[in-house]
VOMI-981734 format. One line per 4 residues: their letters; for each residue x, y, z of N, C-alpha, C, O. Coordinates in Angstrom, 1 decimal. Layout:
REM VOMI-981734
a	X Y Z X Y Z X Y Z X Y Z; ... $
***
This chain:
REM VOMI-981734
xxxx	22.8 5.1 11.5 22.3 4.1 10.5 21.9 4.8 9.3 21.2 5.8 9.3; 22.4 4.3 8.1 22.0 4.8 6.8 20.9 4.1 6.3 20.9 2.8 6.1; 19.8 4.8 5.9 18.7 4.2 5.3 18.8 4.1 3.8 19.3 5.0 3.2; 18.3 3.0 3.2 18.4 2.9 1.8 16.9 2.8 1.2 16.2 2.0 1.6 $
xxxx	16.6 3.8 0.4 15.3 3.8 -0.2 15.2 2.7 -1.2 16.0 2.6 -2.1; 14.1 2.0 -1.2 13.8 0.9 -2.1 12.6 1.3 -3.0 11.5 0.9 -2.7; 12.8 2.0 -4.0 11.7 2.5 -4.9 11.0 1.3 -5.5 11.6 0.3 -5.9; 9.7 1.5 -5.6 8.9 0.5 -6.3 8.9 0.8 -7.8 9.3 1.9 -8.2 $
xxxx	8.5 -0.2 -8.5 8.4 -0.1 -10.0 7.1 -0.6 -10.5 6.6 -1.7 -10.1; 6.4 0.2 -11.3 5.2 -0.2 -12.0 5.7 -1.1 -13.2 6.3 -0.5 -14.1; 5.4 -2.4 -13.1 6.0 -3.3 -14.1 5.2 -3.3 -15.4 5.7 -3.5 -16.5; 3.9 -3.2 -15.3 3.0 -3.2 -16.5 1.7 -2.5 -16.2 1.3 -2.4 -15.1 $
xxxx	1.2 -1.9 -17.2 -0.1 -1.2 -17.1 -0.9 -1.3 -18.4 -0.3 -1.0 -19.5; -2.2 -1.6 -18.3 -3.0 -1.9 -19.5 -4.4 -1.3 -19.3 -4.8 -1.2 -18.1; -5.1 -1.0 -20.4 -6.4 -0.5 -20.3 -7.4 -1.5 -21.1 -7.0 -1.9 -22.2; -8.5 -1.8 -20.5 -9.6 -2.5 -21.2 -10.7 -1.5 -21.4 -11.4 -1.2 -20.5 $
xxxx	-10.8 -1.0 -22.6 -11.8 0.1 -22.9 -13.3 -0.3 -22.6 -14.0 0.5 -22.1; -13.6 -1.5 -22.9 -15.0 -2.0 -22.7 -15.0 -3.4 -22.2 -14.8 -4.4 -23.0; -15.1 -3.6 -20.9 -14.9 -4.9 -20.3 -16.0 -5.9 -20.7 -17.2 -5.5 -20.8; -15.6 -7.1 -20.9 -16.5 -8.2 -21.3 -17.4 -8.6 -20.1 -17.1 -8.4 -19.0 $
xxxx	-18.7 -9.0 -20.5 -19.6 -9.3 -19.4 -19.2 -10.4 -18.6 -19.5 -10.5 -17.4; -18.5 -11.4 -19.1 -18.1 -12.5 -18.3 -17.1 -12.1 -17.3 -17.2 -12.6 -16.1; -16.1 -11.3 -17.7 -15.2 -10.8 -16.7 -15.9 -9.8 -15.7 -15.5 -9.8 -14.5; -16.8 -9.1 -16.2 -17.6 -8.2 -15.3 -18.2 -9.0 -14.2 -18.2 -8.6 -13.0 $
xxxx	-18.9 -10.1 -14.5 -19.6 -10.9 -13.5 -18.6 -11.5 -12.6 -18.9 -11.6 -11.4; -17.5 -12.0 -13.1 -16.5 -12.6 -12.2 -15.9 -11.7 -11.2 -15.5 -12.1 -10.1; -15.7 -10.4 -11.6 -15.0 -9.4 -10.8 -16.1 -8.6 -10.0 -15.7 -7.7 -9.2; -17.4 -8.9 -10.2 -18.5 -8.2 -9.5 -18.4 -6.7 -9.7 -18.4 -5.9 -8.8 $
xxxx	-18.2 -6.4 -11.0 -18.0 -5.0 -11.3 -19.4 -4.3 -11.4 -20.3 -4.8 -12.0; -19.6 -3.1 -10.8 -20.9 -2.4 -10.8 -21.3 -2.1 -12.3 -20.4 -1.9 -13.1; -22.5 -2.0 -12.5 -23.1 -1.8 -13.9 -22.6 -0.5 -14.5 -22.4 -0.5 -15.7; -22.3 0.6 -13.7 -21.9 1.8 -14.3 -20.4 1.8 -14.8 -20.0 2.7 -15.5 $
xxxx	-19.7 0.8 -14.4 -18.3 0.8 -14.8 -18.2 0.1 -16.1 -18.6 -1.1 -16.2; -17.6 0.7 -17.1 -17.4 0.2 -18.4 -16.0 -0.1 -18.8 -15.7 -1.0 -19.6; -15.0 0.6 -18.2 -13.6 0.5 -18.6 -12.8 0.2 -17.4 -13.1 0.6 -16.3; -11.7 -0.5 -17.7 -10.8 -0.9 -16.6 -9.3 -0.5 -16.9 -8.9 -0.5 -18.1 $
xxxx	-8.6 -0.3 -15.9 -7.1 0.0 -16.0 -6.4 -0.9 -15.0 -6.8 -1.0 -13.8; -5.4 -1.7 -15.5 -4.7 -2.6 -14.7 -3.3 -2.2 -14.5 -2.6 -1.7 -15.4; -2.7 -2.5 -13.3 -1.3 -2.2 -13.1 -0.7 -3.2 -12.1 -1.4 -3.7 -11.2; 0.5 -3.6 -12.4 1.3 -4.5 -11.5 2.5 -3.7 -10.9 3.0 -2.7 -11.5 $
xxxx	2.9 -4.1 -9.7 4.0 -3.3 -9.0 4.9 -4.3 -8.3 4.5 -5.4 -7.9; 6.1 -3.9 -8.1 7.1 -4.7 -7.3 6.8 -4.6 -5.8 7.4 -5.3 -5.0; 5.9 -3.7 -5.4 5.5 -3.5 -4.0 4.0 -3.5 -3.9 3.4 -2.6 -4.5; 3.5 -4.4 -3.1 2.0 -4.3 -2.9 1.5 -3.1 -2.1 0.5 -2.5 -2.5 $
xxxx	2.2 -2.8 -1.0 1.8 -1.7 -0.2 1.9 -0.4 -0.9 1.0 0.5 -0.7; 2.9 -0.2 -1.7 3.0 1.0 -2.5 1.9 1.0 -3.5 1.3 2.1 -3.8; 1.6 -0.2 -4.0 0.5 -0.3 -5.0 -0.9 0.1 -4.4 -1.6 0.8 -5.1; -1.2 -0.4 -3.2 -2.4 0.0 -2.6 -2.5 1.5 -2.3 -3.5 2.2 -2.5 $
xxxx	-1.4 2.1 -1.9 -1.3 3.5 -1.7 -1.5 4.3 -3.0 -2.2 5.3 -3.0; -1.0 3.8 -4.1 -1.1 4.4 -5.4 -2.6 4.3 -5.9 -3.1 5.3 -6.5; -3.2 3.2 -5.7 -4.6 3.1 -6.1 -5.5 4.1 -5.4 -6.4 4.7 -5.9; -5.2 4.3 -4.1 -6.0 5.2 -3.3 -5.8 6.7 -3.8 -6.7 7.4 -3.9 $
xxxx	-4.5 7.0 -4.2 -4.2 8.3 -4.7 -5.0 8.5 -6.0 -5.5 9.6 -6.3; -5.1 7.5 -6.8 -5.8 7.6 -8.1 -7.3 7.9 -7.9 -7.9 8.7 -8.7; -7.9 7.4 -6.8 -9.3 7.7 -6.5 -9.5 9.2 -6.1 -10.6 9.7 -6.2; -8.5 9.8 -5.7 -8.6 11.2 -5.3 -8.4 12.2 -6.5 -8.8 13.3 -6.5 $
xxxx	-7.7 11.7 -7.5 -7.3 12.5 -8.6 -8.0 12.3 -9.9 -7.9 13.1 -10.9; -8.8 11.2 -10.0 -9.6 10.9 -11.2 -10.9 10.3 -10.8 -11.1 9.8 -9.7; -11.8 10.2 -11.8 -13.1 9.6 -11.6 -13.1 8.1 -11.7 -13.6 7.6 -12.7; -12.4 7.5 -10.8 -12.2 6.0 -10.8 -12.5 5.4 -9.4 -12.5 6.1 -8.4 $
xxxx	-12.7 4.2 -9.4 -12.8 3.4 -8.2 -12.0 2.1 -8.3 -11.8 1.6 -9.4; -11.6 1.6 -7.1 -10.8 0.4 -7.1 -11.8 -0.8 -7.3 -12.7 -1.0 -6.4; -11.6 -1.6 -8.3 -12.4 -2.8 -8.6 -11.7 -4.0 -8.0 -12.4 -4.9 -7.5; -10.4 -4.1 -8.0 -9.7 -5.3 -7.5 -8.3 -4.9 -7.1 -7.6 -4.0 -7.7 $
xxxx	-7.8 -5.4 -6.0 -6.5 -5.2 -5.5 -6.0 -6.4 -4.6 -6.6 -6.7 -3.6; -5.0 -7.0 -5.1 -4.5 -8.2 -4.4 -3.0 -8.3 -4.4 -2.3 -7.9 -5.3; -2.5 -8.8 -3.2 -1.1 -9.1 -3.1 -0.8 -10.6 -3.6 -1.7 -11.4 -3.5; 0.4 -10.8 -4.1 0.7 -12.2 -4.5 1.6 -12.9 -3.5 2.4 -12.2 -2.8 $
xxxx	1.4 -14.2 -3.4 2.1 -14.9 -2.3 3.6 -14.9 -2.5 4.2 -15.1 -3.6; 4.3 -14.7 -1.3 5.7 -14.7 -1.2 6.5 -13.6 -1.7 7.7 -13.5 -1.6; 5.8 -12.6 -2.4 6.4 -11.4 -2.8 7.0 -11.4 -4.2 7.0 -12.4 -4.9; 7.6 -10.2 -4.5 8.1 -10.1 -5.9 9.3 -11.0 -6.2 9.6 -11.3 -7.3 $
xxxx	10.0 -11.4 -5.2 11.2 -12.3 -5.4 10.8 -13.6 -5.9 11.6 -14.4 -6.5; 9.5 -14.0 -5.8 9.0 -15.3 -6.2 7.8 -15.1 -7.2 6.9 -15.8 -7.1; 7.9 -14.0 -8.0 6.8 -13.7 -8.9 6.6 -14.8 -9.9 7.5 -15.5 -10.3; 5.4 -14.8 -10.4 5.0 -15.8 -11.4 5.5 -15.5 -12.8 5.5 -16.3 -13.7 $
xxxx	5.9 -14.2 -13.0 6.4 -13.8 -14.4 7.1 -12.5 -14.2 7.1 -11.8 -13.2; 7.8 -12.1 -15.3 8.6 -10.8 -15.2 7.8 -9.5 -15.0 8.3 -8.5 -14.6; 6.5 -9.6 -15.3 5.7 -8.4 -15.2 4.7 -8.5 -14.0 3.8 -7.7 -13.9; 4.9 -9.5 -13.2 3.9 -9.8 -12.1 4.2 -9.0 -10.8 3.3 -8.4 -10.3 $
xxxx	5.4 -8.9 -10.4 5.7 -8.2 -9.1 5.0 -8.9 -8.0 5.0 -10.2 -7.9; 4.5 -8.2 -7.1 3.8 -8.8 -5.9 2.4 -8.2 -5.7 1.8 -8.3 -4.7; 1.8 -7.6 -6.8 0.5 -6.9 -6.7 -0.1 -6.7 -8.0 0.5 -6.3 -9.0; -1.5 -6.8 -8.0 -2.3 -6.4 -9.2 -3.4 -5.5 -8.7 -4.1 -5.9 -7.8 $
xxxx	-3.5 -4.4 -9.3 -4.6 -3.5 -9.0 -5.4 -3.1 -10.2 -4.8 -3.0 -11.3; -6.7 -3.0 -10.1 -7.6 -2.7 -11.2 -8.5 -1.5 -10.8 -9.2 -1.6 -9.8; -8.4 -0.5 -11.6 -9.3 0.7 -11.5 -10.4 0.6 -12.5 -10.2 0.1 -13.6; -11.6 1.1 -12.1 -12.7 1.1 -13.0 -13.2 2.5 -13.2 -13.2 3.3 -12.2 $
xxxx	-13.8 2.8 -14.3 -14.4 4.0 -14.6 -15.4 3.9 -15.7 -15.6 2.8 -16.3; -16.1 5.0 -16.0 -17.2 5.0 -17.0 -16.6 5.0 -18.4 -17.1 4.3 -19.3; -15.5 5.7 -18.6 -14.9 5.8 -19.9 -13.4 5.5 -19.9 -12.8 5.5 -18.9; -12.9 5.1 -21.1 -11.4 4.8 -21.2 -10.6 6.0 -20.7 -9.5 5.8 -20.1 $
xxxx	-11.0 7.3 -21.0 -10.2 8.4 -20.6 -10.1 8.6 -19.1 -9.1 9.0 -18.6; -11.2 8.2 -18.4 -11.2 8.3 -17.0 -10.2 7.3 -16.4 -9.5 7.7 -15.5; -10.3 6.1 -16.8 -9.4 5.1 -16.3 -7.9 5.4 -16.7 -7.0 5.1 -15.9; -7.8 5.9 -17.9 -6.4 6.3 -18.3 -5.8 7.4 -17.3 -4.7 7.3 -16.9 $
xxxx	-6.7 8.3 -16.9 -6.2 9.4 -16.0 -5.8 8.8 -14.7 -4.8 9.1 -14.1; -6.7 7.8 -14.2 -6.4 7.2 -12.9 -5.2 6.3 -13.0 -4.4 6.3 -12.0; -5.0 5.6 -14.1 -3.8 4.8 -14.2 -2.5 5.6 -14.3 -1.5 5.2 -13.7; -2.5 6.8 -14.9 -1.4 7.6 -14.9 -1.0 8.1 -13.6 0.2 8.1 -13.2 $
xxxx	-2.0 8.4 -12.7 -1.7 8.8 -11.3 -1.1 7.6 -10.6 -0.1 7.8 -9.9; -1.7 6.4 -10.7 -1.2 5.3 -10.0 0.2 4.9 -10.4 1.1 4.6 -9.5; 0.5 4.9 -11.7 1.9 4.6 -12.2 2.9 5.6 -11.6 4.0 5.2 -11.2; 2.5 6.8 -11.7 3.5 7.9 -11.2 3.7 7.7 -9.7 4.8 7.9 -9.3 $
xxxx	2.6 7.4 -9.0 2.8 7.3 -7.6 3.6 6.1 -7.2 4.4 6.1 -6.3; 3.5 5.0 -7.9 4.3 3.8 -7.7 5.8 4.1 -7.9 6.6 3.7 -7.1; 6.0 4.7 -9.0 7.4 4.9 -9.4 8.1 6.1 -8.7 9.3 6.0 -8.5; 7.3 7.1 -8.3 8.0 8.3 -7.7 7.5 8.6 -6.3 8.1 9.5 -5.6 $
xxxx	6.5 7.9 -5.8 6.0 8.2 -4.5 6.6 7.5 -3.3 7.8 7.3 -3.3; 5.8 7.2 -2.3 6.4 6.5 -1.0 7.0 5.2 -1.3 6.7 4.5 -2.3; 7.9 4.8 -0.5 8.7 3.6 -0.7 9.1 2.9 0.6 9.0 3.5 1.6; 9.4 1.7 0.5 10.0 1.0 1.6 11.4 1.5 1.8 12.1 2.0 0.9 $
xxxx	11.9 1.4 3.0 13.3 1.8 3.4 14.0 0.6 4.0 13.4 -0.1 4.9; 15.2 0.3 3.6 16.0 -0.7 4.2 17.0 -0.2 5.3 17.5 0.9 5.1; 17.2 -1.0 6.3 18.1 -0.6 7.4 19.4 -1.3 7.2 20.3 -1.2 8.1; 19.6 -2.1 6.2 20.8 -2.8 5.9 21.3 -2.5 4.5 20.5 -2.2 3.6 $
xxxx	22.6 -2.7 4.3 23.2 -2.4 3.0 22.7 -3.3 1.9 22.6 -3.0 0.7; 22.3 -4.6 2.3 21.8 -5.5 1.3 20.4 -5.2 0.8 19.9 -5.7 -0.2; 19.7 -4.3 1.5 18.4 -4.0 1.2 17.3 -5.0 1.5 16.3 -5.1 0.9; 17.6 -5.9 2.4 16.7 -7.0 2.8 15.9 -6.8 4.0 14.8 -7.4 4.2 $
xxxx	16.3 -5.9 4.9 15.6 -5.6 6.1 14.9 -4.3 6.0 15.4 -3.2 6.3; 13.6 -4.4 5.5 12.9 -3.2 5.1 11.6 -3.0 5.8 11.0 -3.9 6.4; 11.2 -1.7 5.8 9.9 -1.4 6.4 9.2 -0.3 5.6 9.8 0.4 4.7; 7.9 -0.1 5.8 7.1 0.9 5.1 6.4 1.7 6.2 5.5 1.1 6.9 $
xxxx	6.7 3.0 6.3 6.0 3.8 7.3 5.6 5.1 6.6 6.3 6.1 6.7; 4.4 5.1 6.0 4.0 6.2 5.2 2.7 6.8 5.8 1.8 6.1 6.3; 2.7 8.1 5.9 1.5 8.9 6.4 0.7 9.3 5.2 1.2 10.1 4.4; -0.5 8.9 5.1 -1.4 9.4 4.1 -2.2 10.5 4.7 -3.0 10.4 5.5 $
xxxx	-1.9 11.7 4.2 -2.4 12.9 4.8 -3.9 13.0 4.6 -4.7 13.5 5.5; -4.4 12.5 3.4 -5.8 12.6 3.1 -6.2 11.4 2.3 -5.8 11.3 1.2; -6.9 10.5 2.9 -7.3 9.2 2.2 -8.3 9.5 1.1 -9.1 10.4 1.1; -8.2 8.6 0.1 -9.2 8.5 -1.0 -10.3 7.5 -0.6 -10.4 7.2 0.6 $
xxxx	-11.1 7.1 -1.6 -12.2 6.2 -1.3 -11.7 4.8 -0.9 -12.4 4.0 -0.2; -10.6 4.4 -1.5 -10.1 3.0 -1.3 -9.6 2.7 0.1 -10.1 1.8 0.8; -8.5 3.4 0.5 -8.0 3.2 1.8 -9.0 3.5 3.0 -9.0 2.9 4.0; -9.8 4.5 2.7 -10.7 4.9 3.8 -11.8 3.8 4.0 -12.2 3.5 5.1 $
xxxx	-12.2 3.1 2.9 -13.1 2.0 3.0 -12.4 0.8 3.7 -13.0 0.2 4.6; -11.2 0.6 3.4 -10.4 -0.5 4.0 -10.3 -0.3 5.5 -10.4 -1.2 6.3; -10.1 1.0 5.9 -9.9 1.3 7.3 -11.2 1.6 8.1 -11.1 1.7 9.3; -12.3 1.8 7.4 -13.5 2.1 8.0 -13.6 3.5 8.5 -14.1 3.8 9.6 $
xxxx	-13.0 4.4 7.8 -13.0 5.8 8.1 -13.6 6.7 7.0 -13.9 6.1 5.9; -13.8 7.9 7.2 -14.3 8.8 6.2 -13.2 9.2 5.2 -12.1 9.4 5.6; -13.6 9.3 3.9 -12.6 9.8 2.9 -12.1 11.1 3.3 -12.8 12.0 3.8; -10.8 11.3 3.2 -10.2 12.6 3.6 -9.5 12.6 5.0 -8.7 13.5 5.3 $
xxxx	-9.7 11.5 5.7 -9.1 11.4 7.0 -7.7 10.8 6.9 -7.4 10.1 5.9; -6.8 11.1 7.8 -5.4 10.6 7.6 -5.2 9.2 8.1 -6.1 8.6 8.8; -4.2 8.6 7.6 -3.8 7.2 8.0 -2.3 7.1 8.1 -1.5 7.7 7.4; -1.9 6.3 9.0 -0.5 5.8 9.1 -0.5 4.4 8.6 -1.1 3.5 9.1 $
xxxx	0.3 4.2 7.5 0.3 2.9 6.8 1.7 2.2 7.2 2.7 2.7 6.7; 1.6 1.2 8.1 2.8 0.7 8.7 3.0 -0.8 8.4 2.2 -1.6 8.8; 4.1 -1.1 7.8 4.4 -2.5 7.4 5.9 -2.8 7.7 6.8 -2.0 7.5; 6.1 -4.1 8.2 7.5 -4.5 8.5 7.5 -6.0 8.6 6.4 -6.6 8.6 $
xxxx	8.7 -6.6 8.7 8.8 -8.1 8.9 8.0 -8.4 10.2 7.8 -7.5 11.0; 7.6 -9.7 10.4 6.7 -10.1 11.4 7.0 -9.6 12.9 6.1 -8.9 13.4; 8.1 -9.9 13.4 8.4 -9.5 14.8 8.5 -8.0 14.9 7.9 -7.4 15.8; 9.2 -7.4 14.0 9.4 -5.9 14.0 8.1 -5.2 13.9 7.8 -4.2 14.5 $
xxxx	7.1 -5.8 13.0 5.8 -5.1 12.9 5.0 -5.1 14.2 4.4 -4.1 14.5; 5.1 -6.2 14.9 4.3 -6.3 16.2 4.9 -5.3 17.2 4.1 -4.5 17.8; 6.2 -5.3 17.4 6.8 -4.4 18.4 6.6 -2.9 17.9 6.4 -2.0 18.7; 6.8 -2.7 16.6 6.6 -1.4 16.0 5.2 -0.8 16.1 5.0 0.4 16.4 $
xxxx	4.2 -1.7 15.9 2.8 -1.2 16.1 2.6 -0.8 17.5 1.9 0.2 17.8; 3.1 -1.6 18.4 2.9 -1.2 19.9 3.5 0.1 20.2 2.9 0.9 20.8; 4.7 0.4 19.6 5.3 1.7 19.9 4.6 2.8 19.2 4.4 3.9 19.8; 4.1 2.5 18.0 3.3 3.6 17.2 2.0 4.0 18.0 1.7 5.1 18.1 $
xxxx	1.3 3.0 18.5 0.1 3.2 19.2 0.3 4.0 20.5 -0.6 4.7 20.9; 1.4 3.7 21.1 1.8 4.4 22.4 2.3 5.8 22.2 2.3 6.6 23.1; 2.8 6.1 21.0 3.5 7.3 20.7 2.6 8.5 20.4 3.0 9.7 20.5; 1.4 8.2 20.0 0.5 9.3 19.6 -1.0 8.9 19.8 -1.3 7.7 20.1 $
xxxx	-1.8 9.8 19.7 -3.3 9.6 19.9 -3.8 9.0 18.6 -4.5 9.8 17.8; -3.6 7.8 18.3 -4.0 7.1 17.1 -4.7 5.8 17.6 -4.6 5.3 18.7; -5.5 5.2 16.6 -6.1 4.0 16.9 -5.9 3.0 15.7 -5.8 3.5 14.6; -5.8 1.7 16.0 -5.6 0.7 15.0 -6.9 0.4 14.3 -7.8 -0.2 14.9 $
xxxx	-6.9 0.7 13.0 -8.1 0.4 12.2 -8.1 -1.0 11.5 -9.1 -1.7 11.5; -6.9 -1.3 11.0 -6.7 -2.6 10.3 -5.4 -3.2 10.8 -4.4 -2.6 10.9; -5.5 -4.5 11.2 -4.4 -5.2 11.7 -4.0 -6.3 10.6 -4.8 -7.1 10.3; -2.8 -6.2 10.1 -2.3 -7.2 9.2 -1.4 -8.2 10.0 -0.2 -8.0 10.1 $
xxxx	-2.0 -9.3 10.5 -1.3 -10.2 11.3 -0.4 -11.0 10.4 -0.7 -11.6 9.4; 0.9 -11.2 10.8 1.8 -11.9 10.1 1.6 -13.4 10.2 1.1 -13.9 11.2; 1.9 -14.2 9.1 2.4 -13.7 7.8 1.3 -13.3 6.9 0.3 -14.0 6.7; 1.5 -12.1 6.2 0.6 -11.7 5.1 1.0 -12.5 3.9 1.9 -13.4 4.0 $
xxxx	0.4 -12.3 2.8 0.8 -13.0 1.5 2.2 -12.8 1.2 2.9 -13.6 0.7; 2.8 -11.6 1.6 4.2 -11.3 1.3 5.1 -11.5 2.5 6.2 -11.1 2.6; 4.5 -12.2 3.6 5.2 -12.6 4.8 5.7 -11.4 5.6 6.6 -11.4 6.4; 4.9 -10.3 5.5 5.1 -9.1 6.4 4.0 -9.0 7.4 3.2 -9.9 7.5 $
xxxx	3.9 -7.9 8.1 2.8 -7.6 9.0 2.7 -6.2 9.2 3.6 -5.4 8.7; 1.7 -5.7 9.9 1.5 -4.3 10.2 0.1 -3.9 10.4 -0.7 -4.6 10.9; -0.2 -2.6 10.0 -1.5 -2.1 10.2 -1.8 -0.7 9.6 -0.8 -0.1 9.2; -3.0 -0.3 9.7 -3.4 1.0 9.3 -3.9 1.7 10.6 -4.8 1.2 11.2 $
xxxx	-3.4 2.9 10.9 -3.7 3.6 12.1 -4.3 5.0 11.7 -3.9 5.5 10.7; -5.3 5.5 12.4 -5.8 6.8 12.1 -5.8 7.7 13.3 -5.7 7.2 14.5; -5.8 9.0 13.1 -5.8 10.0 14.1 -5.7 11.3 13.3 -5.9 11.4 12.1; -5.2 12.4 14.0 -4.9 13.6 13.3 -3.7 13.4 12.4 -3.0 12.4 12.6 $
xxxx	-3.5 14.3 11.5 -2.3 14.1 10.6 -1.0 14.1 11.3 -0.1 13.4 11.1; -0.9 15.0 12.3 0.3 15.1 13.1 0.5 13.8 14.0 1.6 13.4 14.2; -0.6 13.3 14.5 -0.5 12.0 15.3 -0.1 10.9 14.4 0.7 10.0 14.8; -0.7 10.8 13.2 -0.3 9.7 12.3 1.2 9.8 11.9 1.9 8.8 11.8 $
xxxx	1.6 11.0 11.7 3.0 11.2 11.4 3.9 10.8 12.6 5.0 10.1 12.3; 3.5 11.1 13.8 4.3 10.8 14.9 4.3 9.2 15.1 5.3 8.6 15.5; 3.2 8.6 14.9 3.1 7.2 15.0 4.0 6.5 13.9 4.7 5.5 14.2; 4.0 7.0 12.7 4.9 6.4 11.7 6.3 6.6 12.0 7.1 5.7 11.8 $
xxxx	6.7 7.7 12.6 8.1 7.9 13.0 8.5 7.0 14.1 9.6 6.5 14.1; 7.6 6.8 15.1 7.9 5.8 16.2 8.0 4.4 15.7 8.9 3.7 16.1; 7.2 4.0 14.7 7.3 2.7 14.1 8.6 2.5 13.4 9.3 1.5 13.6; 9.0 3.5 12.6 10.3 3.5 11.9 11.5 3.4 12.9 12.4 2.6 12.7 $
xxxx	11.5 4.2 13.9 12.6 4.2 14.9 12.7 2.8 15.6 13.7 2.4 15.9; 11.5 2.2 15.8 11.5 0.9 16.5 12.1 -0.1 15.6 12.9 -1.0 16.1; 11.8 -0.1 14.3 12.4 -1.1 13.4 14.0 -0.9 13.4 14.7 -1.9 13.4; 14.4 0.3 13.4 15.8 0.6 13.3 16.5 0.0 14.6 17.6 -0.6 14.5 $
xxxx	15.9 0.2 15.8 16.4 -0.3 17.0 16.5 -1.8 17.0 17.5 -2.3 17.5; 15.5 -2.4 16.6 15.5 -3.9 16.5 16.6 -4.4 15.6 17.2 -5.4 15.9; 16.8 -3.7 14.5 17.8 -4.1 13.5 19.2 -4.1 14.2 20.0 -4.9 13.9; 19.4 -3.0 15.0 20.7 -2.9 15.6 20.9 -3.8 16.8 22.0 -4.3 17.0 $
xxxx	19.8 -4.2 17.5 19.9 -5.0 18.7 18.7 -6.0 18.7 17.7 -5.8 19.4; 18.8 -7.1 17.9 17.7 -8.0 17.7 17.2 -8.7 19.0 16.1 -9.1 19.2; 18.2 -8.8 20.0 17.8 -9.5 21.2 17.8 -8.6 22.5 17.7 -9.1 23.6; 17.8 -7.3 22.2 17.7 -6.3 23.3 16.3 -6.0 23.7 15.4 -5.9 22.8 $
xx	16.1 -5.7 25.0 14.8 -5.2 25.5 15.0 -3.7 25.6 16.0 -3.2 26.1; 13.9 -2.9 25.2 14.0 -1.5 25.3 12.6 -0.9 25.5 12.4 0.3 25.7 $
***
């Protein structure tokens, strides 16, 4: 089986140097945060991963991160994609640094892979070697601990998660029950870095097997 990498694209990125008090109140922004950086992406899961990376590389924190309903194929506009992320920092230079990391990660970092030539049957099986403050908070683990970030279409995600959990000494921290906003499913698993990697590999292999034999038991 030939895998096709489906790179994400950062569609738009903007900086608000000094956020208005009305927007601050609506987004529940902490008092010490003065500047915001916003980014949209064609992939929500890559976007979440990129925001986490930004928290490791710059003095920023994630203020807002949301997936859009039905995914990028049904986006509300040409710059919407399927995700909006907002980073906050004390100064414009800090959020600019974080935004640069996030955009680079979206465009050049981890990606979904398709198991069909049309690029429609895709999964995300990424090992985060060392989490930042964002994903660690989501998963209820300490910053710096590893995660296996596993996403696939609904049936494949459930069978894949089962295989991943059985393949290595990992535990399920977050369960994304299908359908999510983008009609996928999956979860975040933690363990040692090698265990997370083994779990991600088992997840990916399971998706491939299901693609080849949708009605087979194995």
